[in-house]
C-alpha positions, 0 to 999 in steps of 0.5 A: 180551228177548235172543231175537235173541242165542240164536236158537231152531232150529225143530223138524224135521218128522217124517220121513214114510214116502215109501211110500204104502200102499193097505191095512194089509196093505202097511203090515204088509209094510213093517214086517216088512221093517224088523223082519226086515231083508228085502230091499227088492226082495222086499217091493216085488215082493210089494206089486206082485203083491198090487196086480195080483191085487186089480186083477184080482179087481175087474175080474172081479167087475165083469164080468156073468156 
């Protein structure tokens, strides 16, 4: 009856991680960063190098030998 008097606040959306994971290895790296308080640059570098290595492996496997 008096809902207008006590306006209910909508529940906030759960905050999504802005980081997009390609696989569980990347997700684990970011979890380790949070648990061990590692520098963000170190984890970003490791993720970037991993993606480059995977891209290279896929490229070489597609080649006919």
